[in-house]
A tleap script that builds the chain and sets N, CA, C and O, in Angstrom:
source leaprc.protein.ff14SB
mol = sequence {
  NMET ASN LEU PRO GLN ASN ASN THR LEU ALA
  ASP SER SER ASP VAL ASP THR SER MET PHE
  VAL ASP TYR PRO ASP LEU LEU SER VAL SER
  ASP VAL GLN ASN ALA LEU SER ILE GLY ARG
  SER MET ALA TYR ARG LEU ILE ASN ASP GLY
  LYS ILE LYS HIE LEU ARG VAL GLY ARG ALA
  VAL LYS ILE PRO LYS ARG PHE LEU ILE ASP
  TYR VAL VAL HIE SER CYS TYR ASN SER GLY
  ALA VAL THR GLY ASN PRO SER CYS PRO CASP
}
set mol.1.N position { -66.278 2.937 33.146 }
set mol.1.CA position { -65.505 2.262 32.128 }
set mol.1.C position { -65.139 0.888 32.655 }
set mol.1.O position { -64.692 0.765 33.795 }
set mol.2.N position { -65.317 -0.131 31.860 }
set mol.2.CA position { -64.944 -1.479 32.242 }
set mol.2.C position { -63.475 -1.694 31.959 }
set mol.2.O position { -63.055 -1.674 30.802 }
set mol.3.N position { -62.689 -1.898 32.998 }
set mol.3.CA position { -61.256 -2.099 32.833 }
set mol.3.C position { -60.886 -3.522 33.196 }
set mol.3.O position { -61.505 -4.118 34.078 }
set mol.4.N position { -59.886 -4.074 32.531 }
set mol.4.CA position { -59.462 -5.427 32.872 }
set mol.4.C position { -58.857 -5.464 34.268 }
set mol.4.O position { -58.330 -4.460 34.745 }
set mol.5.N position { -58.931 -6.600 34.913 }
set mol.5.CA position { -58.444 -6.748 36.280 }
set mol.5.C position { -56.921 -6.753 36.381 }
set mol.5.O position { -56.381 -6.460 37.448 }
set mol.6.N position { -56.222 -7.076 35.308 }
set mol.6.CA position { -54.770 -7.195 35.383 }
set mol.6.C position { -54.036 -5.889 35.111 }
set mol.6.O position { -52.827 -5.910 34.881 }
set mol.7.N position { -54.728 -4.757 35.130 }
set mol.7.CA position { -54.131 -3.437 34.944 }
set mol.7.C position { -53.394 -3.270 33.632 }
set mol.7.O position { -52.431 -2.506 33.570 }
set mol.8.N position { -53.804 -3.947 32.597 }
set mol.8.CA position { -53.247 -3.721 31.269 }
set mol.8.C position { -54.280 -2.994 30.443 }
set mol.8.O position { -55.450 -2.926 30.819 }
set mol.9.N position { -53.858 -2.457 29.333 }
set mol.9.CA position { -54.785 -1.744 28.472 }
set mol.9.C position { -55.846 -2.686 27.932 }
set mol.9.O position { -55.564 -3.828 27.571 }
set mol.10.N position { -57.046 -2.194 27.886 }
set mol.10.CA position { -58.146 -2.985 27.343 }
set mol.10.C position { -58.133 -2.910 25.829 }
set mol.10.O position { -57.728 -1.902 25.249 }
set mol.11.N position { -58.571 -3.969 25.201 }
set mol.11.CA position { -58.857 -3.929 23.782 }
set mol.11.C position { -60.042 -2.982 23.632 }
set mol.11.O position { -60.914 -2.956 24.500 }
set mol.12.N position { -60.094 -2.210 22.560 }
set mol.12.CA position { -61.166 -1.225 22.423 }
set mol.12.C position { -62.544 -1.864 22.415 }
set mol.12.O position { -63.528 -1.197 22.737 }
set mol.13.N position { -62.642 -3.139 22.056 }
set mol.13.CA position { -63.939 -3.799 22.095 }
set mol.13.C position { -64.384 -4.115 23.516 }
set mol.13.O position { -65.561 -4.397 23.736 }
set mol.14.N position { -63.463 -4.074 24.497 }
set mol.14.CA position { -63.782 -4.353 25.888 }
set mol.14.C position { -64.208 -3.103 26.657 }
set mol.14.O position { -64.610 -3.207 27.816 }
set mol.15.N position { -64.131 -1.950 26.048 }
set mol.15.CA position { -64.353 -0.691 26.744 }
set mol.15.C position { -65.796 -0.243 26.569 }
set mol.15.O position { -66.373 -0.358 25.488 }
set mol.16.N position { -66.360 0.265 27.641 }
set mol.16.CA position { -67.705 0.828 27.605 }
set mol.16.C position { -67.655 2.122 26.802 }
set mol.16.O position { -67.042 3.099 27.233 }
set mol.17.N position { -68.288 2.134 25.655 }
set mol.17.CA position { -68.248 3.298 24.773 }
set mol.17.C position { -69.547 4.098 24.823 }
set mol.17.O position { -69.852 4.848 23.896 }
set mol.18.N position { -70.297 3.941 25.885 }
set mol.18.CA position { -71.576 4.637 25.984 }
set mol.18.C position { -71.421 6.156 25.973 }
set mol.18.O position { -72.380 6.870 25.679 }
set mol.19.N position { -70.235 6.654 26.286 }
set mol.19.CA position { -70.033 8.099 26.267 }
set mol.19.C position { -70.118 8.658 24.844 }
set mol.19.O position { -70.307 9.861 24.668 }
set mol.20.N position { -69.983 7.804 23.834 }
set mol.20.CA position { -70.029 8.250 22.451 }
set mol.20.C position { -71.321 7.853 21.743 }
set mol.20.O position { -71.420 7.993 20.524 }
set mol.21.N position { -72.297 7.369 22.475 }
set mol.21.CA position { -73.535 6.864 21.871 }
set mol.21.C position { -74.308 7.956 21.128 }
set mol.21.O position { -75.000 7.654 20.156 }
set mol.22.N position { -74.210 9.184 21.550 }
set mol.22.CA position { -74.947 10.278 20.920 }
set mol.22.C position { -74.237 10.856 19.701 }
set mol.22.O position { -74.768 11.757 19.051 }
set mol.23.N position { -73.059 10.359 19.384 }
set mol.23.CA position { -72.301 10.857 18.241 }
set mol.23.C position { -72.555 9.978 17.021 }
set mol.23.O position { -72.799 8.779 17.155 }
set mol.24.N position { -72.496 10.582 15.819 }
set mol.24.CA position { -72.686 9.775 14.607 }
set mol.24.C position { -71.513 8.823 14.388 }
set mol.24.O position { -70.458 8.978 15.002 }
set mol.25.N position { -71.702 7.847 13.517 }
set mol.25.CA position { -70.636 6.878 13.230 }
set mol.25.C position { -69.467 7.516 12.496 }
set mol.25.O position { -68.340 7.034 12.606 }
set mol.26.N position { -69.708 8.581 11.755 }
set mol.26.CA position { -68.659 9.308 11.049 }
set mol.26.C position { -68.637 10.728 11.603 }
set mol.26.O position { -69.569 11.502 11.387 }
set mol.27.N position { -67.571 11.063 12.316 }
set mol.27.CA position { -67.483 12.321 13.051 }
set mol.27.C position { -66.791 13.407 12.249 }
set mol.27.O position { -65.931 13.131 11.412 }
set mol.28.N position { -67.175 14.636 12.517 }
set mol.28.CA position { -66.458 15.795 11.995 }
set mol.28.C position { -65.403 16.199 13.029 }
set mol.28.O position { -65.389 15.682 14.145 }
set mol.29.N position { -64.536 17.112 12.653 }
set mol.29.CA position { -63.547 17.615 13.607 }
set mol.29.C position { -64.251 18.294 14.770 }
set mol.29.O position { -63.800 18.190 15.910 }
set mol.30.N position { -65.334 18.976 14.502 }
set mol.30.CA position { -66.116 19.618 15.555 }
set mol.30.C position { -66.665 18.591 16.545 }
set mol.30.O position { -66.680 18.837 17.751 }
set mol.31.N position { -67.113 17.448 16.042 }
set mol.31.CA position { -67.591 16.377 16.920 }
set mol.31.C position { -66.470 15.873 17.819 }
set mol.31.O position { -66.686 15.624 19.005 }
set mol.32.N position { -65.275 15.722 17.257 }
set mol.32.CA position { -64.116 15.273 18.042 }
set mol.32.C position { -63.800 16.294 19.125 }
set mol.32.O position { -63.523 15.930 20.268 }
set mol.33.N position { -63.841 17.564 18.766 }
set mol.33.CA position { -63.614 18.620 19.755 }
set mol.33.C position { -64.573 18.473 20.928 }
set mol.33.O position { -64.156 18.512 22.085 }
set mol.34.N position { -65.837 18.307 20.634 }
set mol.34.CA position { -66.849 18.190 21.682 }
set mol.34.C position { -66.654 16.919 22.501 }
set mol.34.O position { -66.764 16.944 23.726 }
set mol.35.N position { -66.367 15.819 21.831 }
set mol.35.CA position { -66.230 14.536 22.520 }
set mol.35.C position { -65.048 14.533 23.489 }
set mol.35.O position { -65.125 13.935 24.562 }
set mol.36.N position { -63.957 15.200 23.112 }
set mol.36.CA position { -62.754 15.207 23.945 }
set mol.36.C position { -62.596 16.482 24.763 }
set mol.36.O position { -61.655 16.600 25.547 }
set mol.37.N position { -63.495 17.426 24.592 }
set mol.37.CA position { -63.413 18.729 25.280 }
set mol.37.C position { -62.074 19.401 25.008 }
set mol.37.O position { -61.371 19.824 25.927 }
set mol.38.N position { -61.740 19.488 23.728 }
set mol.38.CA position { -60.502 20.147 23.307 }
set mol.38.C position { -60.842 21.190 22.261 }
set mol.38.O position { -61.950 21.208 21.726 }
set mol.39.N position { -59.899 22.047 21.977 }
set mol.39.CA position { -60.087 23.087 20.984 }
set mol.39.C position { -59.812 22.601 19.572 }
set mol.39.O position { -59.347 21.482 19.356 }
set mol.40.N position { -60.110 23.463 18.627 }
set mol.40.CA position { -59.944 23.142 17.212 }
set mol.40.C position { -58.486 22.849 16.866 }
set mol.40.O position { -58.198 21.879 16.165 }
set mol.41.N position { -57.574 23.676 17.350 }
set mol.41.CA position { -56.147 23.481 17.047 }
set mol.41.C position { -55.643 22.144 17.576 }
set mol.41.O position { -54.904 21.443 16.885 }
set mol.42.N position { -56.032 21.789 18.784 }
set mol.42.CA position { -55.601 20.518 19.361 }
set mol.42.C position { -56.198 19.348 18.587 }
set mol.42.O position { -55.518 18.346 18.364 }
set mol.43.N position { -57.452 19.459 18.175 }
set mol.43.CA position { -58.082 18.395 17.396 }
set mol.43.C position { -57.315 18.177 16.091 }
set mol.43.O position { -57.008 17.038 15.741 }
set mol.44.N position { -57.008 19.245 15.377 }
set mol.44.CA position { -56.253 19.110 14.136 }
set mol.44.C position { -54.830 18.617 14.382 }
set mol.44.O position { -54.285 17.881 13.559 }
set mol.45.N position { -54.225 19.006 15.490 }
set mol.45.CA position { -52.879 18.517 15.811 }
set mol.45.C position { -52.892 16.996 15.997 }
set mol.45.O position { -52.030 16.295 15.467 }
set mol.46.N position { -53.869 16.492 16.750 }
set mol.46.CA position { -53.978 15.049 16.961 }
set mol.46.C position { -54.217 14.308 15.647 }
set mol.46.O position { -53.680 13.221 15.433 }
set mol.47.N position { -55.015 14.895 14.783 }
set mol.47.CA position { -55.303 14.288 13.478 }
set mol.47.C position { -54.071 14.343 12.584 }
set mol.47.O position { -53.675 13.328 12.010 }
set mol.48.N position { -53.466 15.512 12.463 }
set mol.48.CA position { -52.308 15.672 11.570 }
set mol.48.C position { -51.082 14.910 12.054 }
set mol.48.O position { -50.256 14.494 11.241 }
set mol.49.N position { -50.950 14.721 13.363 }
set mol.49.CA position { -49.830 13.943 13.917 }
set mol.49.C position { -50.073 12.442 13.816 }
set mol.49.O position { -49.200 11.647 14.161 }
set mol.50.N position { -51.255 12.052 13.344 }
set mol.50.CA position { -51.571 10.640 13.184 }
set mol.50.C position { -52.007 9.954 14.469 }
set mol.50.O position { -52.125 8.729 14.505 }
set mol.51.N position { -52.246 10.717 15.515 }
set mol.51.CA position { -52.677 10.122 16.782 }
set mol.51.C position { -54.136 9.691 16.718 }
set mol.51.O position { -54.525 8.705 17.343 }
set mol.52.N position { -54.933 10.421 15.970 }
set mol.52.CA position { -56.310 10.021 15.689 }
set mol.52.C position { -56.367 9.729 14.196 }
set mol.52.O position { -56.173 10.623 13.372 }
set mol.53.N position { -56.633 8.477 13.854 }
set mol.53.CA position { -56.751 8.108 12.442 }
set mol.53.C position { -57.973 8.809 11.857 }
set mol.53.O position { -58.939 9.103 12.561 }
set mol.54.N position { -57.906 9.067 10.566 }
set mol.54.CA position { -58.985 9.813 9.924 }
set mol.54.C position { -59.068 9.465 8.438 }
set mol.54.O position { -58.214 8.764 7.894 }
set mol.55.N position { -60.104 9.966 7.810 }
set mol.55.CA position { -60.310 9.834 6.373 }
set mol.55.C position { -60.453 11.222 5.790 }
set mol.55.O position { -60.939 12.138 6.454 }
set mol.56.N position { -60.034 11.373 4.561 }
set mol.56.CA position { -60.287 12.625 3.853 }
set mol.56.C position { -61.310 12.335 2.762 }
set mol.56.O position { -61.128 11.442 1.935 }
set mol.57.N position { -62.369 13.099 2.781 }
set mol.57.CA position { -63.410 13.014 1.763 }
set mol.57.C position { -63.388 14.350 1.050 }
set mol.57.O position { -63.979 15.325 1.514 }
set mol.58.N position { -62.701 14.387 -0.085 }
set mol.58.CA position { -62.453 15.672 -0.722 }
set mol.58.C position { -61.535 16.472 0.191 }
set mol.58.O position { -60.449 16.013 0.547 }
set mol.59.N position { -61.962 17.641 0.560 }
set mol.59.CA position { -61.186 18.463 1.499 }
set mol.59.C position { -61.606 18.254 2.951 }
set mol.59.O position { -60.931 18.720 3.869 }
set mol.60.N position { -62.706 17.561 3.157 }
set mol.60.CA position { -63.239 17.366 4.509 }
set mol.60.C position { -62.490 16.251 5.243 }
set mol.60.O position { -62.107 15.245 4.645 }
set mol.61.N position { -62.293 16.445 6.522 }
set mol.61.CA position { -61.698 15.435 7.394 }
set mol.61.C position { -62.830 14.760 8.151 }
set mol.61.O position { -63.641 15.425 8.795 }
set mol.62.N position { -62.880 13.439 8.070 }
set mol.62.CA position { -63.906 12.666 8.776 }
set mol.62.C position { -63.223 11.602 9.622 }
set mol.62.O position { -62.237 10.996 9.204 }
set mol.63.N position { -63.754 11.387 10.799 }
set mol.63.CA position { -63.172 10.433 11.744 }
set mol.63.C position { -64.234 9.393 12.089 }
set mol.63.O position { -65.225 9.718 12.744 }
set mol.64.N position { -64.041 8.149 11.657 }
set mol.64.CA position { -64.965 7.106 12.104 }
set mol.64.C position { -64.931 7.003 13.626 }
set mol.64.O position { -63.866 7.093 14.237 }
set mol.65.N position { -66.086 6.817 14.226 }
set mol.65.CA position { -66.186 6.762 15.680 }
set mol.65.C position { -65.225 5.729 16.264 }
set mol.65.O position { -64.661 5.948 17.336 }
set mol.66.N position { -65.035 4.611 15.574 }
set mol.66.CA position { -64.118 3.558 16.032 }
set mol.66.C position { -62.690 4.113 16.201 }
set mol.66.O position { -61.983 3.712 17.125 }
set mol.67.N position { -62.265 5.026 15.321 }
set mol.67.CA position { -60.921 5.609 15.424 }
set mol.67.C position { -60.808 6.501 16.661 }
set mol.67.O position { -59.763 6.530 17.310 }
set mol.68.N position { -61.869 7.220 16.986 }
set mol.68.CA position { -61.856 8.047 18.194 }
set mol.68.C position { -61.794 7.159 19.436 }
set mol.68.O position { -61.048 7.448 20.371 }
set mol.69.N position { -62.563 6.099 19.444 }
set mol.69.CA position { -62.537 5.166 20.574 }
set mol.69.C position { -61.157 4.548 20.715 }
set mol.69.O position { -60.647 4.430 21.829 }
set mol.70.N position { -60.538 4.149 19.595 }
set mol.70.CA position { -59.184 3.595 19.637 }
set mol.70.C position { -58.200 4.599 20.249 }
set mol.70.O position { -57.341 4.221 21.045 }
set mol.71.N position { -58.325 5.871 19.877 }
set mol.71.CA position { -57.444 6.900 20.438 }
set mol.71.C position { -57.627 7.000 21.953 }
set mol.71.O position { -56.648 7.027 22.698 }
set mol.72.N position { -58.860 7.055 22.399 }
set mol.72.CA position { -59.133 7.197 23.830 }
set mol.72.C position { -58.603 5.995 24.609 }
set mol.72.O position { -58.035 6.154 25.689 }
set mol.73.N position { -58.787 4.807 24.067 }
set mol.73.CA position { -58.367 3.588 24.753 }
set mol.73.C position { -56.852 3.441 24.796 }
set mol.73.O position { -56.306 3.016 25.814 }
set mol.74.N position { -56.165 3.784 23.715 }
set mol.74.CA position { -54.742 3.486 23.579 }
set mol.74.C position { -53.809 4.670 23.793 }
set mol.74.O position { -52.614 4.561 23.518 }
set mol.75.N position { -54.307 5.766 24.262 }
set mol.75.CA position { -53.445 6.939 24.405 }
set mol.75.C position { -53.275 7.333 25.868 }
set mol.75.O position { -53.903 6.770 26.765 }
set mol.76.N position { -52.437 8.282 26.069 }
set mol.76.CA position { -52.240 8.829 27.415 }
set mol.76.C position { -53.407 9.727 27.808 }
set mol.76.O position { -53.461 10.221 28.934 }
set mol.77.N position { -54.335 9.939 26.889 }
set mol.77.CA position { -55.522 10.749 27.175 }
set mol.77.C position { -56.227 10.236 28.420 }
set mol.77.O position { -56.801 11.021 29.176 }
set mol.78.N position { -56.190 8.933 28.639 }
set mol.78.CA position { -56.867 8.342 29.788 }
set mol.78.C position { -55.878 7.695 30.738 }
set mol.78.O position { -56.236 6.748 31.439 }
set mol.79.N position { -54.646 8.178 30.783 }
set mol.79.CA position { -53.605 7.531 31.576 }
set mol.79.C position { -53.938 7.486 33.063 }
set mol.79.O position { -53.398 6.646 33.783 }
set mol.80.N position { -54.800 8.357 33.533 }
set mol.80.CA position { -55.196 8.297 34.928 }
set mol.80.C position { -56.124 7.134 35.219 }
set mol.80.O position { -56.219 6.685 36.361 }
set mol.81.N position { -56.812 6.640 34.191 }
set mol.81.CA position { -57.779 5.561 34.384 }
set mol.81.C position { -57.202 4.189 34.070 }
set mol.81.O position { -57.668 3.182 34.603 }
set mol.82.N position { -56.189 4.142 33.208 }
set mol.82.CA position { -55.625 2.866 32.777 }
set mol.82.C position { -54.127 2.903 32.999 }
set mol.82.O position { -53.462 3.879 32.651 }
set mol.83.N position { -53.599 1.844 33.576 }
set mol.83.CA position { -52.156 1.778 33.750 }
set mol.83.C position { -51.596 0.700 32.855 }
set mol.83.O position { -52.330 -0.167 32.382 }
set mol.84.N position { -50.330 0.749 32.626 }
set mol.84.CA position { -49.683 -0.288 31.834 }
set mol.84.C position { -49.478 0.098 30.389 }
set mol.84.O position { -48.987 -0.726 29.617 }
set mol.85.N position { -49.828 1.309 29.977 }
set mol.85.CA position { -49.580 1.740 28.618 }
set mol.85.C position { -48.121 2.118 28.493 }
set mol.85.O position { -47.697 3.104 29.095 }
set mol.86.N position { -47.318 1.357 27.718 }
set mol.86.CA position { -45.891 1.614 27.649 }
set mol.86.C position { -45.538 2.966 27.053 }
set mol.86.O position { -44.427 3.451 27.265 }
set mol.87.N position { -46.453 3.594 26.310 }
set mol.87.CA position { -46.143 4.899 25.724 }
set mol.87.C position { -46.427 6.052 26.683 }
set mol.87.O position { -46.114 7.201 26.372 }
set mol.88.N position { -47.013 5.761 27.840 }
set mol.88.CA position { -47.339 6.804 28.810 }
set mol.88.C position { -46.302 6.808 29.925 }
set mol.88.O position { -45.933 5.751 30.437 }
set mol.89.N position { -45.833 7.989 30.301 }
set mol.89.CA position { -44.906 8.053 31.442 }
set mol.89.C position { -45.610 7.680 32.731 }
set mol.89.O position { -46.781 8.015 32.913 }
set mol.90.N position { -44.924 6.995 33.626 }
set mol.90.CA position { -45.525 6.604 34.908 }
set mol.90.C position { -45.417 7.697 35.935 }
set mol.90.O position { -45.873 7.529 37.066 }
savepdb mol mol.pdb
quit
């Protein structure tokens, strides 16, 4: 992952997103589960709590890949790799 030298959070456009290259541009909840190695309940919790932005298409929940990348970059999910996120405990 390309991180800025000043130990602040990177803009999502600055982050190497090659880990998501094999995923479609519009993800299902199952895709999110696989990408983050989490269970179904946790995936829905992150979505319903608004931590991962999403779209509803009828009854289906769809997550644009950009929203998943934004979550990974700006959350405590990667707090071990990035420092300076004010929402993460030190």
